[in-house]
Each structure stands twice: as C-alpha cells, then as structure tokens.
C-alpha positions as CSV (number, residue, x, y, z in Angstrom):
1,M,-3.3,-1.5,-4.2
2,E,-0.1,0.2,-3.2
3,L,2.0,1.6,-6.0
4,H,5.6,0.6,-6.4
5,F,7.9,3.5,-7.1
6,T,11.2,3.1,-8.8
7,R,13.7,5.2,-6.9
8,V,16.3,6.8,-9.2
9,L,19.3,8.9,-8.2
10,L,20.1,11.5,-10.8
11,I,23.7,12.8,-10.6
12,E,23.7,15.9,-12.9
13,D,25.2,19.3,-12.3
14,N,23.4,21.0,-15.3
15,P,20.1,22.4,-14.0
16,G,18.6,22.4,-17.5
17,D,19.5,18.7,-18.2
18,A,18.2,17.7,-14.7
19,F,14.9,19.5,-15.3
20,L,14.5,17.8,-18.7
21,V,15.1,14.3,-17.2
22,G,12.4,15.0,-14.7
23,E,10.0,16.3,-17.3
24,L,10.6,13.3,-19.7
25,L,9.9,10.8,-16.9
26,D,6.7,12.7,-15.9
27,E,5.5,12.8,-19.5
28,V,5.6,9.0,-19.9
29,G,3.6,8.6,-16.7
30,E,5.8,6.0,-15.2
31,E,5.9,5.8,-11.4
32,F,9.4,7.1,-10.6
33,R,10.8,8.9,-7.6
34,L,13.7,11.0,-8.8
35,E,16.2,12.4,-6.4
36,H,18.7,14.9,-7.8
37,V,22.2,15.7,-6.6
38,T,24.8,17.8,-8.5
39,T,28.2,16.3,-7.4
40,L,29.8,12.9,-7.0
41,E,30.5,13.6,-3.4
42,A,26.8,14.3,-2.6
43,A,25.9,11.1,-4.6
44,L,28.2,8.9,-2.6
45,K,26.7,10.2,0.7
46,R,23.2,9.4,-0.5
47,L,24.2,6.0,-1.7
48,E,25.4,5.2,1.9
49,H,21.8,5.0,2.9
50,G,20.8,2.8,0.0
51,G,17.2,2.3,-1.3
52,F,17.9,3.3,-5.0
53,E,17.0,0.9,-7.8
54,A,18.8,2.8,-10.6
55,I,21.3,5.6,-11.1
56,L,21.4,8.2,-13.9
57,L,25.0,9.5,-14.0
58,D,26.3,12.5,-16.0
59,L,29.8,11.8,-17.2
60,S,31.0,15.3,-16.7
61,L,30.7,16.5,-13.1
62,P,32.4,19.3,-11.2
63,D,34.3,16.8,-8.9
64,A,34.6,13.9,-11.3
65,S,34.9,13.4,-15.0
66,G,34.7,10.5,-17.4
67,L,35.2,7.0,-16.0
68,E,36.2,8.3,-12.5
69,G,32.6,8.8,-11.6
70,V,31.5,5.5,-13.0
71,R,34.1,3.6,-10.9
72,A,33.3,5.5,-7.7
73,V,29.5,4.9,-8.0
74,T,29.7,1.3,-9.0
75,Q,32.1,0.7,-6.1
76,A,29.9,2.5,-3.6
77,A,26.7,0.7,-4.8
78,P,27.7,-2.4,-6.9
79,E,24.2,-3.8,-6.8
80,V,22.5,-0.7,-8.3
81,P,22.5,-0.5,-12.1
82,V,24.0,2.7,-13.6
83,V,22.8,4.4,-16.9
84,V,25.3,7.1,-17.9
85,M,24.4,10.2,-19.8
86,T,26.7,12.0,-22.2
87,G,26.9,14.4,-25.1
88,L,27.2,13.2,-28.7
89,A,30.9,14.0,-28.8
90,D,31.6,11.7,-25.8
91,E,29.7,8.6,-27.0
92,G,33.0,6.7,-27.1
93,M,33.5,7.5,-23.4
94,A,30.0,6.3,-22.7
95,R,30.7,2.9,-24.3
96,A,33.9,2.7,-22.2
97,A,31.7,3.4,-19.1
98,V,29.6,0.3,-20.0
99,R,32.8,-1.8,-20.1
100,E,33.6,-0.4,-16.6
101,G,30.3,-1.6,-15.2
102,A,27.5,0.7,-16.3
103,Q,24.5,-1.1,-17.6
104,D,23.7,1.3,-20.5
105,Y,24.2,4.9,-21.8
106,L,22.1,7.6,-23.3
107,V,23.1,10.5,-25.5
108,K,21.7,13.8,-24.3
109,G,19.3,15.4,-26.7
110,Q,18.6,12.1,-28.5
111,A,16.5,10.3,-26.0
112,D,12.8,11.0,-25.5
113,G,10.8,10.0,-22.4
114,S,10.0,6.5,-23.7
115,G,13.7,5.9,-24.5
116,L,14.7,7.1,-21.1
117,V,12.2,4.9,-19.3
118,R,13.2,1.9,-21.4
119,A,16.9,2.4,-20.6
120,V,16.1,2.6,-16.8
121,R,13.7,-0.3,-16.9
122,Y,16.1,-2.4,-18.9
123,A,19.0,-1.6,-16.6
124,V,16.9,-2.5,-13.5
125,E,15.6,-5.8,-15.0
126,R,19.1,-6.8,-16.3
127,A,20.6,-6.1,-12.9
128,L,17.9,-8.2,-11.3
129,R,18.5,-11.1,-13.6
130,E,22.3,-10.9,-13.0
131,R,21.7,-10.9,-9.2
132,E,19.4,-14.0,-9.5
133,Q,21.9,-15.8,-11.6
134,H,24.7,-14.9,-9.2
135,L,22.6,-16.2,-6.3
136,R,21.9,-19.5,-8.1
137,E,25.7,-19.9,-8.7
138,L,26.4,-19.1,-5.1
139,V,23.9,-21.8,-3.9
140,E,25.4,-24.4,-6.3
141,A,28.9,-23.5,-5.2
142,Q,27.9,-23.8,-1.5
143,K,26.4,-27.2,-2.2
144,R,29.7,-28.4,-3.9
145,F,31.7,-26.9,-1.1
146,L,29.8,-28.7,1.6
147,A,30.0,-32.0,-0.3
148,D,33.7,-31.6,-0.8
149,A,34.3,-30.5,2.8
150,A,32.4,-33.6,4.1
151,H,34.5,-35.8,1.8
152,E,37.8,-34.3,3.0
153,L,36.8,-34.4,6.7
154,R,35.8,-38.1,6.4
155,A,39.2,-39.3,5.4
156,P,41.2,-38.3,8.5
157,L,38.3,-39.3,10.8
158,T,38.2,-42.7,9.2
159,A,42.0,-43.2,9.7
160,I,41.8,-42.0,13.4
161,R,38.8,-44.3,14.1
162,G,40.5,-47.2,12.4
163,N,43.7,-46.9,14.4
164,L,41.8,-46.5,17.7
165,E,39.8,-49.6,17.0
166,L,43.0,-51.5,16.4
167,L,44.3,-50.4,19.8
168,L,41.1,-51.4,21.5
169,R,40.6,-54.8,19.9
170,F,44.2,-56.0,19.9
171,S,45.5,-55.3,23.4
172,Q,48.4,-57.7,23.0
173,M,49.9,-56.0,19.9
174,S,53.6,-55.2,19.9
175,A,54.9,-52.0,21.3
176,E,56.1,-51.1,17.8
177,D,52.7,-51.7,16.2
178,R,51.0,-49.7,19.0
179,E,53.4,-46.8,18.5
180,S,52.8,-46.9,14.7
181,A,49.0,-46.7,15.2
182,L,49.2,-43.9,17.7
183,R,51.6,-42.0,15.4
184,E,49.3,-42.3,12.4
185,A,46.3,-41.3,14.5
186,G,48.2,-38.2,15.7
187,A,49.2,-37.3,12.2
188,E,45.6,-37.6,11.0
189,A,44.4,-35.5,13.9
190,A,46.9,-32.8,13.0
191,R,45.7,-33.0,9.4
192,L,42.1,-32.7,10.5
193,E,43.0,-29.6,12.7
194,R,44.6,-27.9,9.7
195,L,41.7,-28.7,7.5
196,I,39.2,-27.3,10.0
197,G,41.3,-24.1,10.3
198,D,41.3,-23.7,6.5
199,L,37.6,-24.2,6.3
200,L,37.0,-21.6,9.1
201,S,39.2,-19.1,7.2
202,L,37.2,-19.5,4.0
203,A,34.0,-19.3,6.0
204,R,35.1,-15.9,7.3
205,G,35.6,-14.8,3.7
206,D,32.2,-16.1,2.7
207,A,30.6,-14.1,5.6
208,G,32.3,-11.0,4.2
209,L,34.4,-10.5,7.3
210,G,37.4,-8.3,6.4
211,F,40.7,-7.7,8.0
212,E,41.8,-5.1,10.5
213,L,44.4,-3.2,8.5
214,S,47.4,-1.3,9.7
215,E,50.6,-0.2,8.2
216,V,52.9,-3.3,7.7
217,A,56.5,-3.6,6.7
218,L,55.9,-6.2,4.1
219,H,59.6,-6.8,3.6
220,E,60.0,-7.9,7.2
221,V,57.0,-10.2,7.0
222,V,58.3,-11.8,3.8
223,S,61.8,-12.3,5.3
224,E,60.2,-14.0,8.4
225,A,58.2,-16.4,6.1
226,W,61.3,-17.3,4.1
227,S,63.2,-18.1,7.3
228,E,60.5,-20.4,8.5
229,A,60.2,-22.0,5.0
230,R,63.8,-23.0,5.1
231,H,62.8,-25.7,7.6
232,F,60.2,-27.2,5.2
233,S,62.8,-29.2,3.4
234,T,66.6,-29.9,3.5
235,L,66.4,-31.3,-0.1
236,H,65.7,-28.1,-1.8
237,T,67.6,-24.8,-2.4
238,L,65.7,-21.8,-1.0
239,E,67.0,-18.5,-2.2
240,L,66.0,-15.0,-1.0
241,G,66.1,-12.7,-4.0
242,V,65.7,-8.9,-4.0
243,V,63.6,-7.8,-1.1
244,E,62.9,-4.0,-1.2
245,P,61.7,-2.1,1.9
246,T,58.0,-2.0,1.3
247,Q,55.0,-0.6,3.4
248,V,51.5,-1.7,2.8
249,Q,48.1,-1.4,4.6
250,G,47.5,-4.9,5.7
251,H,47.0,-7.7,8.3
252,R,50.4,-8.8,9.3
253,D,49.5,-12.4,10.2
254,R,47.5,-13.0,7.1
255,L,50.2,-11.6,4.9
256,K,52.7,-14.0,6.4
257,Q,50.3,-16.8,5.9
258,L,50.0,-15.8,2.3
259,A,53.8,-16.0,1.7
260,L,54.0,-19.3,3.5
261,I,51.2,-20.8,1.4
262,F,53.1,-20.1,-1.8
263,L,56.5,-21.2,-0.3
264,E,55.0,-24.5,1.0
265,N,53.3,-25.2,-2.4
266,A,56.6,-24.6,-4.2
267,V,58.4,-27.1,-1.9
268,K,55.6,-29.7,-2.4
269,Y,55.6,-29.6,-6.1
270,T,59.3,-29.3,-6.7
271,P,61.4,-32.5,-6.9
272,S,64.4,-32.9,-4.5
273,G,67.3,-30.8,-5.6
274,G,65.1,-28.1,-7.1
275,R,65.2,-24.4,-6.4
276,I,62.6,-22.0,-4.8
277,T,63.2,-18.2,-4.9
278,L,61.3,-15.5,-3.2
279,S,61.5,-11.8,-4.0
280,L,59.7,-8.5,-3.2
281,Q,59.9,-5.4,-5.3
282,Q,58.0,-2.2,-5.9
283,S,56.7,-1.0,-9.3
284,G,54.9,2.4,-9.2
285,K,52.3,2.2,-6.5
286,I,52.4,-1.6,-6.4
287,A,54.3,-4.1,-4.2
288,E,55.0,-7.3,-6.1
289,L,55.8,-10.6,-4.3
290,R,57.0,-13.5,-6.5
291,V,57.7,-17.1,-5.4
292,S,59.2,-19.1,-8.2
293,D,60.2,-22.8,-8.4
294,T,61.7,-25.3,-10.8
295,G,59.0,-27.9,-10.1
296,H,56.6,-29.9,-12.2
297,G,54.7,-26.9,-13.5
298,I,51.0,-26.7,-14.3
299,A,49.2,-27.7,-17.5
300,P,47.4,-24.8,-19.3
301,E,44.0,-26.5,-18.8
302,D,44.5,-26.5,-15.0
303,L,45.7,-22.9,-14.6
304,P,42.3,-21.3,-14.7
305,R,41.1,-23.6,-11.9
306,V,43.9,-23.7,-9.4
307,F,42.3,-21.1,-7.0
308,E,39.1,-23.2,-6.8
309,R,38.4,-24.8,-3.5
310,F,39.5,-28.4,-3.2
311,Y,40.9,-28.4,-6.7
312,R,44.2,-30.2,-6.9
313,V,46.4,-30.4,-10.0
314,K,47.1,-34.0,-10.8
315,H,50.8,-34.9,-10.9
316,A,52.5,-38.3,-11.2
317,C,53.6,-37.7,-7.6
318,D,50.7,-36.1,-5.6
319,P,52.0,-34.6,-2.4
320,G,48.5,-34.5,-0.9
321,G,47.0,-31.5,0.9
322,S,43.5,-30.2,1.3
323,G,43.3,-28.2,-1.9
324,L,42.4,-25.1,0.0
325,G,45.7,-23.3,0.2
326,L,45.4,-21.3,-3.0
327,S,41.7,-20.4,-2.2
328,I,42.8,-19.0,1.1
329,A,45.6,-17.1,-0.6
330,R,43.2,-15.5,-3.0
331,W,40.9,-14.5,-0.1
332,I,43.8,-12.8,1.6
333,V,45.0,-11.0,-1.5
334,E,41.5,-9.8,-2.4
335,G,40.9,-8.7,1.2
336,H,44.0,-6.4,0.7
337,G,42.7,-5.0,-2.6
338,G,45.3,-6.8,-4.6
339,K,45.7,-9.3,-7.4
340,V,47.1,-12.8,-7.6
341,W,47.9,-15.3,-10.4
342,L,50.2,-18.1,-11.3
343,E,52.5,-18.3,-14.3
344,S,53.5,-21.8,-15.2
345,E,54.7,-24.2,-17.9
346,P,54.8,-28.0,-17.5
347,G,58.2,-29.3,-16.7
348,K,59.6,-25.8,-16.2
349,G,58.2,-24.7,-12.9
350,T,55.7,-22.1,-11.6
351,V,55.8,-18.5,-10.5
352,A,53.2,-17.2,-8.0
353,V,52.7,-13.5,-8.4
354,V,51.0,-11.2,-5.8
355,Q,50.4,-7.5,-6.3
356,L,49.3,-5.3,-3.4
357,P,48.8,-1.6,-3.2
358,L,51.5,0.3,-1.3
359,A,50.5,2.3,1.8
360,S,49.8,5.9,0.8
C-alpha cells in the first residue's frame, strides 16, 4: 500500500527553529514531507508550482514581517491552509493573522511534536471541509442560476413566438396591428440579445477569465459614459460633479460599461423630475466613483442581496430589466481589484460607490 505524504512548506529563517520543527515531526512518526525555505520570496516561488497541503509560516522573516507575510502567502495559495508560528510576545499578532486568513497559530517553545502535528492536521482537515462546503454552495448556486436563466429567456421567446403566430394565422390583419406585432417582436428580440450578452459576461467571470489591463484615464471614460447617459431620459436632471484626472490599470470598455450600469439603474429607479449625479475623486491610492440619485431608495433588507444574480428590488413601479446589471458590475469591479457597494434609504435615493486602486 502506497503511503500518503503530507507535503508541508516551512517558511522559517532561523536554522535552530527550522531544525526543531523537523525533529518534532520525526519524533511523532507522522508521514510528512517537509520543505524548508528561509524567505518569503523563496516561498512564493515554490508556491507557484503547487503541491503543498499545509504551510508553516514564521511571522518574522527577513523580507516580510507580521501580517505582510500572511497576506502574501494566502493570496499566492488561497487553497493551502497556513499555520503561523510566533514567539510568546507576539501572540496577539498571531491571533490577528488568523483573522487575516491563517487557519491556526503556534507559539514557539510551547508546542511539542503532538501539538505541532495536531495543528497541521486540523488545518488541513478544516481547509478540506471548507472547500467541500464551498463546492456544494457553488453547485447549488449554479442550479439556481440555470433555473433563473431559463425562466428569463423563456419570457422574450414566448412573446416573439406569439407575435409571429399572430402574423402567420391572421394574414388579413390591419397594417397597424401588423406593425404593432412586428415592433413588439423586435423589442423582445433586442431584450433577448441583451440578456444573452449579460449571461455570457457572467459566464466569463465564472470561468475565471480576467481582463487584459492597461493604463486607463478613468476620468475620460467616466465623462464618456455620462455623455451617453444623458440620452437615457429627458425627464431627469443629470449632473456631472467633480471629476478629477485619474489613472487606473483597467479594461477601458468594461469600466465604461460599469459606469453605464449604475447610471442606467439610477434613471430606472428615479421618478421623472429626479436628479442623478456622477463624480470621480481620488483619496490616497484609491479612485472613488459615485453615482447618486433621488429615487425610490432600497429597503435595508434588500441591500445585502442587490448584487445577486436575477435579484430585483420590488418597487411599486417595477421598470423591468434582467436583474443581472449589478452582478456584472461587481464582476467588473472585483476583476480590477476594487470594491463596490450601495448606500440607500427608502424614499431618499441611492448612492453607488466604486473604489478602484490607482495606477502605480
């Protein structure tokens, strides 16, 4: 019977501590394969090749200290559990490391071989349970997505088919009725085309396909989106607020799509005579885009769900739509390493906030 070895990457610059870890694991007799590196840089190169089931990380390295190393390692290998090792005086830092994504921590000099093995085994088993749970959630989400997509696609198809059957069965219908049926079929075909485009965009995100990024003048993109949005409605006041010159690493077309999604939503959910304002400003190393409106607002119970696919906030006057716009917006923002959220109060309007890192 072939033995299974648990491959562990030890990141420790102190030769004595590294030797002790190896000795403790050998004493317990567990089947570990320990690989040792002394710097974060070397660890990140090894993690590029994969194959490790656990990481033992010293919180004080020559090229990284404290939480810096934890963040770098968990970003490079998010699926590999990390157990941090620290001195007694830095136990508070170790607990902070767990909050940053490490599975567990050990205090040097206090853990024997059994304790070390338990910590590694527990971290591996816990990470495995979390991956299995995440997989189950993904499967369920995919099932719901397919069911919702089928429902949304059926509506325009039914309308198109119904109008075509009318045209075929009633050849003597008036020119006015014939034009109305053709116009409705055309509108539903356009709706279907938009929906398919939205679904394909989200499928790209699900497949993990990123964007080709280059330096983009975000202020120019935002101004273009605002100019186009002025044609969405003649019944609203659209204002261009402060727009600061801003450079980001991004995909120009997707960033414009992002701005248009929020501007279009603002117009949809703002009654005639309302005001929509767009602004772009810098704060530190962050570009912040804000689209505010004086519309219906969103109830507190709906806010946590607005970025879910096909989720539509219920208003007395529902403007329709696929319910995919905000999901696509979140995909675009996350693909640029940013954050997005809505601030809203019923009856007082909504503010969409996007934060993106500035180009370095």
